[in-house]
VOGU-3710 file (C-alpha; in Angstrom, 3 decimals, decimal comma):
1> mrmrtlaral> 50,894/88,951/87,793  53,055/86,968/90,169  52,456/90,026/92,950  48,972/90,008/92,483  47,814/87,713/95,347  49,892/89,456/97,823  48,708/92,985/96,581  45,233/91,873/96,648  45,485/90,636/100,274  47,294/94,012/101,530
11> llttgfvaqs> 44,284/95,896/99,662  41,616/93,921/101,524  43,421/94,293/104,803  43,417/98,203/104,339  40,510/98,849/102,446  37,834/96,274/103,201  38,009/96,611/107,004  35,316/99,413/106,989  33,124/97,359/104,611  33,396/94,153/106,757
21> aastaasple> 30,913/95,029/109,537  28,249/96,301/106,676  28,753/93,201/104,661  28,318/91,236/107,620  25,036/93,146/108,687  23,688/92,394/105,235  21,812/89,126/104,571  24,654/86,392/104,392  22,379/84,569/102,021  21,391/87,537/99,792
31> hdasrtvlti> 21,302/85,363/96,852  19,405/82,266/98,147  18,551/81,000/94,813  22,103/81,046/93,200  25,029/78,658/94,216  28,693/79,755/94,416  31,698/77,579/93,494  35,213/78,595/94,287  38,095/77,102/92,563  41,659/77,216/94,180
41> hwgsesdrtt> 44,534/76,695/91,621  47,998/75,841/92,793  49,626/77,479/89,682  49,345/81,200/88,506  46,783/82,666/86,390  49,141/82,941/83,429  50,091/79,226/83,570  48,852/77,629/80,385  47,923/74,549/82,055  46,106/76,302/84,948
51> grldtaiqrt> 44,032/78,332/82,159  42,935/75,313/80,105  41,683/73,555/83,340  39,702/76,451/84,529  38,158/77,221/81,233  37,222/73,273/81,123  35,790/73,545/84,612  33,746/76,534/84,020  32,580/75,098/80,513  31,087/71,979/81,959
61> llansgtsin> 30,134/73,624/85,258  27,966/76,233/83,557  26,581/74,335/80,720  22,853/73,856/80,562  22,646/74,387/84,263  19,120/75,051/85,687  20,541/76,666/88,798  22,322/80,120/88,714  26,067/79,423/89,528  28,477/82,194/90,739
71> yfaeyletee> 31,915/80,734/89,853  35,211/82,316/91,251  38,787/81,225/90,802  41,832/82,056/92,966  45,420/81,043/92,666  47,914/79,987/95,446  51,187/80,611/93,316  53,297/78,696/95,919  55,776/77,948/93,096  56,100/81,689/92,515
81> fpaetasqal> 56,355/82,718/96,023  57,368/81,295/99,294  54,769/78,817/100,439  54,199/80,237/103,797  53,832/83,785/102,457  51,747/82,726/99,605  49,444/80,714/101,949  48,857/83,195/104,576  48,317/86,029/101,777  45,723/83,794/99,912
91> reyirrkydg> 44,168/82,866/103,366  43,546/86,560/104,136  42,310/87,479/100,793  39,773/84,762/100,576  38,551/85,535/104,337  38,003/89,244/103,518  36,940/88,807/99,983  34,281/86,179/100,761  33,002/87,353/104,023  29,596/87,230/104,101
101> rridvviava> 29,119/85,070/101,018  28,046/81,451/101,161  30,346/78,947/99,287  28,797/75,827/98,356  31,577/73,791/96,607  35,229/74,310/96,685  37,382/72,922/94,109  41,155/72,246/94,657  43,348/72,012/91,563  46,860/70,308/92,756
111> saalqfalqy> 48,110/68,787/95,883  49,235/72,032/97,203  45,652/73,705/96,794  44,265/70,586/98,182  46,475/71,011/101,373  45,434/74,677/101,568  41,836/73,655/101,362  42,214/71,175/104,047  44,274/73,348/106,248  42,021/76,508/106,145
121> reelfpgvpi> 38,810/74,706/105,895  37,319/75,422/109,170  38,116/78,876/109,187  37,140/79,999/105,495  34,269/77,611/104,375  33,547/75,148/107,335  31,543/72,207/106,268  31,783/72,977/102,769  32,160/69,950/100,198  35,790/69,778/98,454
131> vflavavpaa> 36,310/68,392/95,063  40,081/67,892/94,127  42,339/67,166/91,670  45,782/66,178/93,050  48,723/63,834/92,698  49,727/63,338/96,167  46,429/62,860/98,313  46,453/62,530/101,954  45,790/58,945/103,685  42,985/60,379/105,444
141> vlertvtgit> 41,124/61,251/102,233  41,926/58,252/100,481  40,757/56,144/103,467  37,408/58,620/103,944  38,241/59,484/107,603  37,854/63,162/106,492  34,172/63,771/105,464  32,643/66,049/102,817  35,703/65,409/100,228  36,001/63,546/96,990
151> gvvndtpfse> 37,742/64,004/93,695  40,227/62,899/91,047  43,779/61,441/91,735  46,105/62,933/88,987  48,729/60,609/89,030  51,609/61,722/86,452  52,268/58,770/83,919  56,056/58,736/84,274  56,349/54,947/83,939  53,505/54,475/81,208
161> tlqlalrlhp> 55,034/57,088/79,070  58,660/55,668/79,226  57,429/51,997/78,352  55,500/53,543/75,395  58,742/55,178/74,312  60,943/52,082/74,627  58,499/50,046/72,780  58,629/52,466/69,780  62,361/52,710/69,914  63,612/49,103/71,158
171> stkrvfvvaq> 67,190/49,762/70,375  67,464/52,402/73,021  70,446/52,049/75,486  70,071/55,456/77,543  67,174/57,564/78,710  67,640/61,025/79,831  65,170/62,508/82,452  64,644/65,845/82,547  62,463/66,361/85,691  63,627/69,360/88,012
181> aptlvgyder> 61,121/71,263/90,006  62,860/72,674/92,994  59,928/74,234/94,464  57,847/70,732/94,498  58,660/68,890/97,544  59,261/65,159/96,643  58,756/65,699/92,851  62,365/64,337/92,095  61,777/61,377/94,448  58,310/60,672/92,632
191> vrsalngfsn> 59,991/60,532/89,358  62,826/58,085/90,503  60,399/55,729/92,094  58,101/55,717/89,008  61,118/55,156/86,716  63,350/52,638/88,944  61,925/49,733/87,586  63,454/50,503/84,032  67,158/50,632/85,269  67,561/46,771/84,554
201> hvslvyvhep> 66,863/47,453/80,778  68,305/50,923/79,887  70,548/53,532/81,535  68,644/56,360/83,334  70,534/59,371/83,331  68,784/62,204/85,443  69,781/65,874/84,053  70,163/68,685/86,765  71,161/71,840/85,304  70,988/75,311/87,105
211> tvaallsrik> 70,044/77,293/84,060  68,168/76,692/80,843  71,375/77,465/78,951  73,322/74,959/80,686  70,371/72,290/80,030  70,186/73,080/76,381  73,930/72,789/75,911  73,773/69,397/77,787  71,092/68,109/75,571  73,065/68,852/72,370
221> tippqslily> 75,530/66,282/73,722  73,143/63,351/74,012  74,599/60,285/72,038  72,543/58,232/69,595  70,425/55,254/70,768  68,990/57,470/73,457  65,800/59,033/74,500  64,924/62,131/76,313  61,856/62,071/79,074  60,867/65,588/79,763
231> tryapeaptp> 58,568/65,821/82,709  59,027/69,563/83,589  61,845/72,043/84,247  62,295/74,989/86,376  65,796/76,562/86,823  67,345/76,879/90,357  67,143/80,476/90,235  63,490/81,655/88,801  63,413/83,059/85,402  60,779/85,509/84,560
241> amdpddvarl> 58,117/84,621/81,910  59,802/81,069/81,714  57,233/78,233/82,143  57,945/74,385/81,535  56,428/74,359/78,249  58,526/77,374/77,156  61,544/75,272/78,023  60,107/72,198/75,961  59,958/74,276/72,967  63,559/75,297/73,306
251> lapiapvpvy> 64,690/71,720/74,141  62,824/69,599/71,588  63,902/71,145/68,271  67,566/71,064/69,253  67,509/67,529/70,568  69,474/64,884/68,543  67,175/62,092/69,797  63,345/61,762/70,189  61,867/63,643/73,073  58,767/62,300/75,128
261> svselyigsg> 56,630/63,936/77,686  53,811/63,508/80,265  51,959/66,701/79,558  49,339/67,425/76,909  50,784/71,087/77,160  54,086/69,995/75,516  52,297/68,378/72,337  53,152/70,624/69,657  56,397/72,046/71,131  58,622/69,506/69,384
271> vvggmirgtd> 58,183/66,413/71,725  56,836/63,060/69,978  54,281/62,495/72,625  53,440/60,125/75,420  50,753/58,858/77,889  48,860/62,046/78,425  46,502/63,156/80,997  43,687/64,958/79,133  43,534/68,428/80,806  40,148/69,245/79,413
281> aagarlatia> 38,859/65,746/80,312  39,944/66,183/84,107  38,576/69,650/84,270  35,277/68,479/82,924  35,277/65,384/85,313  35,809/67,861/88,333  33,015/69,952/87,188  30,775/67,150/86,743  31,459/66,040/90,345  30,927/69,551/91,716
291> rqvlggarpe> 27,497/69,554/89,801  26,720/66,337/91,370  27,378/67,595/94,792  25,475/70,877/94,141  22,593/68,641/93,237  22,472/67,038/96,772  24,921/63,996/96,294  26,954/63,434/99,304  30,848/63,591/98,582  31,300/60,266/100,444
301> dipieavqts> 29,106/58,405/98,108  31,060/59,707/94,900  34,201/57,399/94,650  37,439/58,872/94,132  39,067/57,827/90,774  42,134/58,425/88,726  42,369/60,616/85,656  42,543/58,448/82,481  45,494/58,709/80,308  45,731/57,876/76,573
311> pmfdwrqvrr> 48,773/57,638/74,011  49,014/61,152/72,174  51,532/61,874/69,285  52,510/64,798/67,371  52,415/63,406/63,623  55,143/65,798/62,426  57,553/64,294/64,973  56,248/60,848/64,026  57,507/61,542/60,575  60,713/63,317/61,648
321> whidpsalps> 62,036/60,277/63,553  60,817/57,662/61,197  58,301/55,896/63,520  56,161/53,400/61,897  52,738/54,405/62,228  51,257/51,041/62,573  53,401/50,534/65,641  51,514/53,143/67,373  48,712/52,177/69,819  45,496/51,600/68,205
331> qsrilfrtpt> 43,835/54,087/70,458  46,328/56,721/69,850  45,168/60,453/69,282  47,293/61,924/66,353  47,652/65,568/66,353  48,870/67,835/63,718  48,200/65,222/61,047  47,846/66,547/57,602  45,146/64,227/56,018  46,183/62,605/52,721
341> vwetygwyiv> 44,242/63,621/49,526  42,169/60,365/49,807  41,289/60,950/53,626  40,423/64,481/52,725  38,600/64,149/49,484  37,934/60,131/49,574  34,268/60,434/49,204  34,553/63,244/46,839  36,839/61,088/44,825  34,707/57,983/45,086
351> galtivtvql> 31,563/59,897/43,991  33,534/61,800/40,956  34,673/58,204/39,838  31,288/56,925/40,096  29,991/59,763/38,120  32,642/59,456/35,669  32,195/55,879/35,367  28,300/56,173/34,783  29,167/58,875/32,293  31,532/56,582/30,327
361> aliaglvtqr> 28,940/53,935/30,515  26,380/56,193/29,011  28,941/57,611/26,385  29,838/54,076/25,432  26,196/53,144/25,283  25,536/56,369/23,203  28,762/55,471/21,005  27,429/51,960/20,522  23,937/53,293/19,713  25,623/55,915/17,304
371> arrqraekii> 27,650/53,184/15,419  24,466/51,023/15,322  22,564/53,871/13,612  25,247/54,533/11,341  25,344/51,136/10,275  21,469/51,061/9,901  21,652/54,280/7,980  24,386/52,998/5,991  22,244/49,865/5,190  19,324/52,016/4,581
381> rareaslqts> 21,245/54,390/2,211  22,633/51,051/0,544  19,132/49,667/0,166  17,934/52,944/-1,019  20,403/53,132/-3,565  19,925/49,491/-4,725  16,295/50,165/-4,945  16,829/53,370/-7,135  19,185/51,569/-8,973  16,808/48,614/-9,615
391> yrrirqlagr> 13,900/51,076/-10,205  16,119/52,715/-12,916  16,998/49,323/-14,278  13,570/48,311/-14,341  12,410/51,399/-16,213  15,460/50,965/-18,598  14,777/47,299/-18,960  10,779/47,884/-19,400  11,711/50,536/-22,114  14,243/48,055/-23,590
401> lidaqetara> 11,931/45,229/-23,575  9,387/47,235/-25,503  11,806/48,348/-27,930  13,230/44,726/-28,195  9,430/43,596/-28,695  8,935/46,327/-31,289  12,187/45,421/-32,805  11,509/41,786/-32,926  8,326/42,205/-34,382  9,791/44,499/-36,978
411> siaqdlhddi> 12,382/41,939/-37,695  9,874/39,137/-38,089  7,508/41,481/-40,039  10,464/42,282/-42,453  11,504/38,557/-42,723  7,869/37,848/-43,502  7,655/40,774/-45,954  10,997/40,744/-47,775  11,786/37,210/-47,784  8,690/34,827/-47,394
421> cqrlamvsts> 6,358/37,006/-48,901  8,540/37,758/-51,814  9,143/34,000/-52,148  5,574/33,013/-51,898  4,782/35,788/-54,678  7,383/34,065/-56,922  5,657/30,930/-56,303  2,427/32,402/-56,882  3,579/34,039/-60,198  5,292/30,764/-61,369
431> idrlkgssgd> 1,778/28,947/-60,606  -0,146/31,718/-62,820  2,326/31,174/-65,842  1,730/27,429/-65,517  -1,825/28,082/-66,095  -1,166/29,535/-69,466  1,229/26,763/-70,552  0,399/24,003/-73,245  -0,482/21,474/-70,476  2,187/19,132/-71,277
441> irdpntqqfl> 4,001/18,362/-68,018  6,817/17,033/-69,948  7,520/20,220/-71,891  10,694/21,586/-71,023  9,602/25,028/-70,276  6,939/23,624/-67,894  9,606/21,438/-66,251  11,786/24,558/-65,855  8,665/26,197/-64,052  7,979/23,444/-61,803
451> sgvaretrst> 11,671/23,307/-60,814  11,731/26,862/-59,884  8,507/26,380/-58,113  9,954/23,729/-56,073  13,089/25,346/-55,439  11,364/28,613/-54,131  9,034/26,440/-51,995  11,935/24,549/-50,432  13,639/27,963/-49,882  10,545/29,394/-48,316
461> feavrrlshd> 10,288/26,410/-45,842  13,855/26,723/-44,871  13,215/30,644/-44,100  10,004/29,613/-42,151  11,910/26,844/-40,445  14,653/28,910/-39,259  12,392/31,873/-38,197  10,492/29,174/-35,880  13,803/27,624/-34,732  14,994/31,257/-33,665
471> lhpatlrvlg> 11,639/31,723/-32,022  11,701/28,264/-30,306  13,819/25,433/-31,512  11,996/22,235/-31,812  15,176/20,207/-31,103  15,270/21,523/-27,658  12,108/20,098/-26,636  12,615/16,964/-28,640  16,319/16,209/-28,420  17,343/17,913/-25,184
481> lapaikthcg> 19,708/20,935/-24,551  23,059/19,436/-25,717  21,729/18,628/-29,222  19,966/21,886/-29,416  22,798/23,996/-28,534  24,998/21,945/-30,942  22,652/22,386/-33,970  22,514/26,178/-33,053  26,205/26,321/-33,246  26,329/24,664/-36,545
491> evakrhnvev> 23,548/27,007/-38,016  25,608/30,108/-36,666  28,842/28,800/-38,228  27,085/28,311/-41,538  24,814/31,414/-41,685  27,740/33,729/-40,422  30,711/31,894/-41,900  32,695/31,617/-38,837  34,013/28,620/-36,689  32,115/27,563/-33,840
501> tftatgefrd> 33,082/24,556/-31,917  30,731/22,850/-29,395  31,950/20,443/-26,519  29,725/18,567/-24,223  30,887/16,498/-21,345  29,089/14,771/-18,432  25,203/13,604/-18,184  22,404/15,943/-19,289  19,432/13,915/-17,993  16,472/15,400/-16,107
511> ipddvavcff> 17,365/18,790/-16,908  14,488/21,134/-15,949  12,672/22,730/-18,993  13,270/26,380/-17,583  16,891/25,734/-17,076  17,236/24,232/-20,518  15,545/27,176/-22,185  17,694/29,536/-20,207  20,903/28,015/-21,080  19,997/27,667/-24,804
521> riaqeslrng> 18,795/31,459/-24,940  22,106/32,521/-23,149  24,237/30,365/-25,755  21,986/32,000/-28,392  22,476/35,476/-27,283  26,201/34,790/-26,635  26,831/33,511/-29,976  24,908/36,348/-31,659  26,584/39,122/-29,874  29,980/37,815/-30,481
531> vvhgdahqla> 29,444/37,262/-34,205  27,212/40,581/-34,826  28,679/43,038/-32,307  31,974/41,430/-31,265  33,202/40,431/-35,066  34,356/37,423/-33,957  35,810/34,677/-36,093  36,338/31,887/-33,450  33,725/30,928/-30,990  33,401/27,940/-28,539
541> vlltgtsenl> 30,866/26,522/-26,480  31,713/24,026/-23,449  28,872/22,379/-21,700  29,435/20,546/-18,705  26,823/18,420/-16,466  27,176/16,836/-13,132  24,701/15,351/-10,665  24,909/18,572/-8,765  25,737/21,321/-11,237  25,094/22,346/-14,937
551> emtvmddgrg> 27,624/24,900/-16,270  28,059/26,403/-19,652  31,094/28,520/-21,125  30,895/30,526/-24,312  34,030/32,091/-25,416  34,925/34,132/-28,590  38,001/36,075/-30,005  36,003/39,216/-30,763  36,994/42,798/-30,031  35,113/42,643/-26,775
561> fnletvtrdg> 33,520/45,575/-24,845  33,769/48,002/-21,782  31,286/46,131/-19,226  31,202/49,220/-16,950  30,404/51,539/-19,697  27,812/49,304/-21,541  26,067/48,717/-18,062  26,180/52,483/-17,046  24,862/53,651/-20,444  22,164/50,872/-20,444
571> tgvgivsmee> 22,933/49,873/-23,944  23,664/46,115/-23,196  19,938/44,793/-23,754  21,288/41,404/-24,396  23,473/41,344/-21,035  20,368/42,489/-19,099  18,458/39,634/-20,714  20,958/37,154/-19,842  21,448/38,503/-16,168  17,553/38,172/-15,649
581> rargigamlq> 17,272/34,931/-17,167  19,897/33,501/-14,792  18,520/35,302/-12,057  15,179/33,583/-12,665  16,516/30,108/-12,358  18,890/31,011/-9,441  22,053/30,615/-11,678  25,385/32,502/-11,241  26,214/34,476/-14,534  29,951/35,546/-14,899
591> ittsvqhgtt> 31,010/37,961/-17,750  34,656/38,516/-18,269  35,688/40,980/-21,139  37,511/43,953/-22,252  38,365/45,775/-25,178  40,396/43,789/-27,828  40,390/40,785/-25,517  37,384/38,810/-26,417  34,443/37,850/-24,161  33,809/34,873/-21,938
601> iritvplnpa> 30,406/34,246/-20,745  30,054/31,488/-17,820  26,675/30,374/-16,411  26,402/27,751/-13,590  23,360/26,405/-11,988  22,941/24,029/-9,001  20,762/20,945/-9,898  20,563/19,853/-6,396  18,403/22,447/-4,299  20,499/21,645/-1,024
611> spvsvrdiga> 23,597/23,283/-2,336  22,534/26,837/-3,808  25,069/28,920/-5,577  25,143/32,373/-3,903  27,667/34,778/-5,682  26,758/38,588/-4,746  27,189/41,455/-6,982  29,486/43,912/-5,208  27,712/47,133/-4,015  24,352/45,631/-3,517
621> paetmpliar> 22,592/44,884/-0,191  23,288/41,417/1,199  19,548/40,600/1,240  19,084/40,882/-2,448  21,771/38,071/-3,087  21,937/38,718/-6,823  23,710/35,732/-8,721  25,421/37,977/-11,253  29,294/38,432/-11,249  31,065/40,617/-13,644
631> spvts> 34,852/40,390/-14,276  36,251/42,316/-16,643  39,628/41,234/-18,130  42,820/43,662/-17,446  45,180/44,183/-20,399
//
């Protein structure tokens, strides 16, 4: 590759002589509709920076161009060969190669290429506009005393990079500068001139070693609190296939301190970063200016500008040297940065969280609705069960009422037939016998008959009065609740030969008739059940009246019963009757009993409507509000 330019020049000298006249004889503007752009690079074709620049120039120059452009690139390579030899060889090569072809714009990349273009401009491409990218620009070009030339000043940002490095590492005491380019005239002086202002703050050490091996050995000995500024390195004796970026790849990994550079080409080789000239941006700017010239713009009207620099860093090296990312300039370009999970999948995470949140809200809503539905279904089932129970109880009660009615009728009929009718028959018989008597009322036999008739009549009266009192006591209507219950207690005690005590405390005025009837019937039923079914011998009735409540308690020492069994079997007609009577007046009925432990029945009713009693039966819906409480006594 490095002998290519000279070889091509020799081939042109020997092989193109015969064709020169023919080429000249042909039309020199054979392709009038097309334009030709020739780029002269200072570096070799294999140089990475040169390759990137050339690619950027071609990409911008040929993109969306309405004009056919023939693009050519040649390489001066004065760093590879002696400057005079390389220049003469390229001069002869271009003269013969482009003989007879019109060149419309020349692009000169680097100071040496610009000097070559200016030196041989009149000979090779007279009057052709030149667009340059160079560090050292002749004063005549900057002052515009040379016509037909414009371009971009590519000054290397040595001081800017070192200033950036010192700001990121404020404790630095020494800076080791690796800037060695033997073939570039004045390179070392330009570096020293750019960095001279930092000598008052840090110690500047310029590293000059003849070989790459010596350079690497020196780098390993650099002490802490130091930095390395690597611009470029070329050994005193040229090394085949060894470019500055190759040296950077060897130097940076073994350096004990951070390494900063001034070339984009070095980013990724192990250097931390620096103020970098954008190679692609510089090439694109050159091509843009060239297109303006091809479009008819005068080079003198296009201002000469400087290449823009920007801070650029290798994220891996930032992490390696523990540099605070927040200390980096805000406009920094970070390369090789592995994005975090949030940076890579942030929107996905937000979207997923949003979806999950919505789903959770929907699930919560569904769960709430499910709970509500279950509660509603439970209430409905409870109501259905209560209705079914009520329906069964109503049917049972209807049947019991019919049976009770028939039983009551049969009992009344039996009492009328077996007792009252018999007594009336005896009275009738006695009267008939009196008809056949002597008629003397003083007759002993007559007196005996009359006495029997009177006794039977009184007995019949007592039976009728008792039957009437059982059906509806007159004392309840005439004397009131307490006297009626007291009288009934006496009758029960006398009739069944048991001990019945009655106690009344408080006031019993203004008791509604329905309440009085209910209390009397419950007392009547309770005493009857205790004597007849419970075989009780001692019974007690306690009646308590206040301005707000009326309460009655009936207790017996009978054998009691199993309340649940009686309720479930439907045999407790009396209990159902008491419950329904209590429910009718809004009273609370409490039954406490168990086998062999007697029975206590308590009923309470509010006399003041503003303070109702609300005792609920367990297992029934809240809306039904039954006023019945059953409390079996445990042994």
